[in-house]
C-alpha positions as CSV (number, residue, x, y, z in Angstrom):
1,X,25.0,-20.8,12.0
2,X,23.3,-20.4,8.6
3,X,25.1,-21.6,5.5
4,X,26.2,-18.2,4.2
5,X,29.5,-17.9,2.2
6,X,30.9,-14.8,3.8
7,X,34.1,-13.1,2.8
8,X,36.9,-13.1,5.4
9,X,37.6,-10.1,7.7
10,X,39.7,-7.3,6.3
11,X,43.4,-7.7,6.9
12,X,44.8,-5.6,9.8
13,X,47.1,-3.7,7.6
14,X,44.2,-2.7,5.3
15,X,42.2,-1.6,8.3
16,X,45.1,0.4,9.7
17,X,45.8,2.2,6.4
18,X,42.1,3.2,5.9
19,X,41.8,4.4,9.5
20,X,44.9,6.6,9.2
21,X,43.4,8.1,6.1
22,X,40.2,8.9,8.0
23,X,42.0,10.3,11.0
24,X,43.6,12.8,8.7
25,X,40.1,14.1,7.8
26,X,38.7,14.5,11.3
27,X,39.2,18.3,11.5
28,X,37.7,18.8,8.1
29,X,34.5,17.1,9.2
30,X,34.3,18.9,12.6
31,X,31.5,21.2,11.5
32,X,28.5,22.5,13.3
33,X,26.1,20.4,11.1
34,X,28.0,17.2,11.6
35,X,28.4,17.7,15.4
36,X,24.6,18.3,15.7
37,X,23.9,15.1,13.8
38,X,26.5,13.1,15.7
39,X,24.9,14.4,19.0
40,X,21.6,12.9,17.9
41,X,23.2,9.5,17.7
42,X,24.1,9.4,21.5
43,X,22.6,6.8,23.9
44,X,23.0,8.9,27.0
45,X,24.2,6.4,29.4
46,X,24.5,5.9,33.2
47,X,25.7,2.5,34.3
48,X,27.2,3.0,37.7
49,X,27.0,1.0,40.9
50,X,26.1,4.2,42.7
51,X,23.2,5.1,40.3
52,X,20.0,6.2,42.2
53,X,16.5,6.9,41.2
54,X,17.1,10.6,41.9
55,X,20.2,10.7,39.7
56,X,18.4,9.0,36.8
57,X,15.3,11.2,37.3
58,X,17.6,14.3,37.0
59,X,19.3,12.9,33.9
60,X,15.9,12.3,32.3
61,X,14.6,15.7,33.2
62,X,17.7,17.2,31.5
63,X,16.8,15.3,28.3
64,X,13.2,16.6,28.7
65,X,14.4,20.2,28.9
66,X,17.2,19.9,26.3
67,X,15.5,21.8,23.5
68,X,14.6,24.6,25.9
69,X,18.3,25.2,26.4
70,X,19.5,24.2,22.9
71,X,16.6,24.9,20.6
72,X,18.7,24.6,17.4
73,X,20.1,21.2,18.2
74,X,18.8,17.6,18.0
75,X,18.2,15.7,21.2
76,X,19.9,12.4,22.1
77,X,18.6,9.1,20.7
78,X,18.0,7.2,23.9
79,X,18.6,7.0,27.6
80,X,20.4,3.9,28.7
81,X,20.3,2.6,32.3
82,X,20.2,-0.6,34.4
83,X,17.0,-2.6,34.3
84,X,15.8,-1.6,37.8
85,X,15.9,2.1,36.8
86,X,13.8,1.7,33.6
87,X,10.6,2.6,35.5
88,X,12.2,5.8,36.7
89,X,12.9,6.8,33.1
90,X,9.5,5.7,31.9
91,X,7.7,7.7,34.6
92,X,9.7,10.9,34.0
93,X,10.5,11.0,30.3
94,X,8.3,13.5,28.4
95,X,10.6,14.4,25.5
96,X,9.4,13.0,22.2
97,X,11.2,10.4,20.1
98,X,13.6,9.4,22.8
99,X,14.0,5.6,23.3
100,X,14.5,3.9,26.7
101,X,17.4,1.5,26.5
102,X,18.6,-0.9,29.2
103,X,21.4,-3.3,29.6
104,X,20.4,-6.9,30.3
105,X,21.3,-10.6,30.5
106,X,23.6,-10.3,33.5
107,X,25.4,-7.2,32.2
108,X,28.4,-6.8,31.9
109,X,29.8,-10.3,32.3
110,X,26.9,-12.4,30.9
111,X,27.9,-15.1,33.4
112,X,24.6,-16.6,34.5
113,X,22.0,-19.1,33.4
114,X,20.3,-18.5,30.1
115,X,16.8,-18.7,31.7
116,X,17.8,-15.9,34.0
117,X,19.1,-13.8,31.1
118,X,16.0,-14.3,29.1
119,X,13.7,-13.6,32.0
120,X,15.5,-10.4,33.0
121,X,15.3,-9.1,29.4
122,X,11.6,-9.9,29.1
123,X,10.8,-8.2,32.4
124,X,12.8,-5.1,31.5
125,X,10.9,-4.7,28.3
126,X,7.6,-5.2,30.2
127,X,8.8,-2.4,32.5
128,X,9.1,0.0,29.6
129,X,12.4,-0.5,27.7
130,X,12.3,-0.1,24.0
131,X,15.8,-1.5,23.5
132,X,17.9,-4.1,25.3
133,X,21.7,-4.2,25.2
134,X,23.1,-7.7,26.0
135,X,26.6,-9.2,26.1
136,X,27.5,-12.4,24.2
137,X,28.9,-15.3,26.2
138,X,32.5,-14.3,25.6
139,X,33.8,-17.3,27.4
140,X,31.8,-19.7,25.2
141,X,32.9,-17.8,22.1
142,X,36.6,-18.2,23.0
143,X,36.0,-21.9,23.6
144,X,34.6,-21.9,20.1
145,X,31.2,-23.0,21.3
146,X,29.6,-20.8,18.6
147,X,26.3,-22.7,18.7
148,X,25.8,-21.8,22.3
149,X,26.5,-18.1,21.6
150,X,24.0,-18.1,18.8
151,X,21.3,-20.0,20.7
152,X,21.5,-17.6,23.6
153,X,21.1,-14.5,21.4
154,X,18.2,-16.1,19.5
155,X,16.4,-17.1,22.7
156,X,16.8,-13.6,24.2
157,X,15.7,-12.0,20.9
158,X,12.5,-13.9,21.2
159,X,12.1,-13.0,24.8
160,X,12.1,-9.2,24.1
161,X,9.5,-9.3,21.4
162,X,9.3,-6.1,19.3
163,X,12.1,-4.4,21.3
164,X,15.3,-3.8,19.6
165,X,18.2,-6.1,20.6
166,X,21.7,-4.6,20.7
167,X,24.3,-7.3,21.0
168,X,27.6,-6.4,22.7
169,X,30.6,-8.3,21.4
170,X,33.1,-7.0,24.0
171,X,35.6,-6.6,21.2
172,X,38.5,-5.8,23.6
173,X,38.3,-9.4,24.9
174,X,38.1,-11.1,21.5
175,X,41.8,-11.1,20.7
176,X,41.8,-10.3,17.0
177,X,39.9,-8.9,14.1
178,X,39.0,-12.4,12.7
179,X,37.2,-13.1,16.0
180,X,35.4,-9.8,16.0
181,X,34.2,-10.4,12.4
182,X,33.0,-13.9,13.2
183,X,31.2,-12.7,16.4
184,X,29.5,-10.0,14.4
185,X,28.2,-12.5,11.8
186,X,27.0,-14.9,14.5
187,X,25.2,-12.0,16.4
188,X,23.5,-10.8,13.2
189,X,22.4,-14.3,12.1
190,X,21.0,-14.9,15.5
191,X,18.7,-11.9,15.6
192,X,20.7,-8.8,16.6
193,X,19.2,-5.5,15.4
194,X,22.4,-3.8,16.3
195,X,25.9,-5.0,17.1
196,X,27.8,-3.1,19.7
197,X,31.5,-3.0,20.6
198,X,31.8,-2.9,24.3
199,X,30.3,-2.6,27.8
200,X,32.8,0.1,28.8
201,X,33.7,-2.1,31.8
202,X,36.8,-3.7,30.4
203,X,40.3,-2.2,29.8
204,X,39.8,-1.9,26.0
205,X,36.5,-0.4,24.8
206,X,35.5,0.8,21.4
207,X,38.5,1.0,19.0
208,X,38.5,2.2,15.4
209,X,39.9,-1.2,14.3
210,X,37.0,-3.0,15.9
211,X,34.3,-0.7,14.5
212,X,35.8,-0.9,11.0
213,X,35.8,-4.7,11.3
214,X,32.2,-4.8,12.5
215,X,31.0,-2.4,9.8
216,X,32.7,-4.7,7.2
217,X,30.7,-7.6,8.7
218,X,27.5,-5.6,8.5
219,X,28.2,-4.8,4.9
220,X,28.8,-8.4,4.0
221,X,25.6,-9.5,5.9
222,X,23.6,-6.8,4.1
223,X,24.9,-7.9,0.7
224,X,23.9,-11.6,1.5
225,X,20.5,-11.0,3.1
226,X,19.3,-7.5,2.3
227,X,18.9,-6.8,6.0
228,X,20.3,-3.7,7.5
229,X,21.9,-4.1,11.0
230,X,22.8,-1.1,13.2
231,X,26.2,-0.4,14.7
232,X,27.0,1.0,18.2
233,X,30.5,1.9,19.3
234,X,30.4,2.2,23.0
235,X,32.8,3.0,25.8
236,X,35.9,5.2,25.9
237,X,34.6,8.1,23.9
238,X,35.1,11.4,25.7
239,X,35.8,14.0,22.9
240,X,34.2,15.0,19.7
241,X,37.1,13.7,17.6
242,X,36.5,10.1,18.9
243,X,32.9,10.3,17.7
244,X,33.8,11.9,14.3
245,X,36.3,9.1,13.6
246,X,33.6,6.5,14.2
247,X,31.1,8.5,12.1
248,X,33.7,8.6,9.3
249,X,34.2,4.8,9.5
250,X,30.5,4.1,9.2
251,X,30.2,6.6,6.3
252,X,33.2,5.0,4.5
253,X,32.2,1.4,4.9
254,X,28.4,1.4,5.1
255,X,27.4,4.8,3.5
256,X,25.1,7.6,4.1
257,X,22.1,5.3,4.8
258,X,23.6,4.4,8.1
259,X,24.3,7.9,9.3
260,X,21.1,8.2,11.4
261,X,20.0,7.1,14.9
262,X,17.9,4.3,13.5
263,X,21.1,2.5,12.3
264,X,24.0,4.1,14.2
265,X,24.3,4.9,17.9
266,X,27.1,6.1,20.2
267,X,27.1,4.8,23.7
268,X,28.6,7.4,26.0
269,X,28.3,9.3,29.2
270,X,30.9,12.1,28.8
271,X,30.7,12.7,25.1
272,X,27.5,14.8,25.1
273,X,29.1,17.7,27.0
274,X,32.2,17.6,24.8
275,X,30.2,17.9,21.7
276,X,28.1,20.7,23.2
277,X,31.3,22.5,24.2
278,X,32.7,22.2,20.7
279,X,29.5,23.5,19.2
280,X,29.8,26.5,21.5
281,X,33.3,27.2,20.2
282,X,32.2,26.9,16.6
283,X,29.6,29.6,17.4
284,X,32.3,31.8,18.9
285,X,31.6,31.1,22.6
286,X,34.4,30.2,24.8
287,X,32.7,28.6,27.8
288,X,32.6,24.8,28.2
289,X,29.2,23.2,28.5
290,X,28.4,21.0,31.5
291,X,24.7,20.3,30.9
292,X,24.6,16.6,31.5
């Protein structure tokens, strides 16, 4: 790791107090404008064992047709799939300004050889991915082999070239906020363009406490280096209130400059329809939306 003198992670009691304050504001911020903007942060995700080319083609076509059905809303930020399905998205995606994201590096466990991880990520970019989401070697981190964790991220970052690298910390497995903070710093120093909470494949996915801690690390890193790193809560979000709370945390800790899909993403599969349904209600319509 580089020789930066970082402050320590926020204390759990400080995090809890601030999160409780923000939870009390959720309904005040549940406005049409905010929900439209939050919708545009979504990485529309399908990472199922049963995913087929036909299913991903249909999802892509719905993104293509989104503004025909919802002309006053902003589209999602990206479509996120497994590497083998990137060509399906690439072939069928016609909507503008939608990135193609893929998981990589032996997602979700990251338990294979580094050469395999780097090769998979490079191949996935060559097949059309704009962004790669990888998982840190959680086992190595818990063994305190931080140099190995950093080296892996750095090598994979070089393997993907100009593509954005989103580094998943799997925060639910890191045991405490000090570890989440340290893993955030290691990931950013090693080349991450984004840091991301979770794979969505473990019992604990994105939590407000983890996101607050990660945002605090991003702030400290920015103050030391001048480099802005993105944040991506992922997994477990199913209703608008979940997304609004994460939006409020980012707003509180990092500020307005992070409230766009260049710096802030939400990894979700169910959230999109929930937000669209709530937008319907705000417009006086009662029916739930099941578009995606």
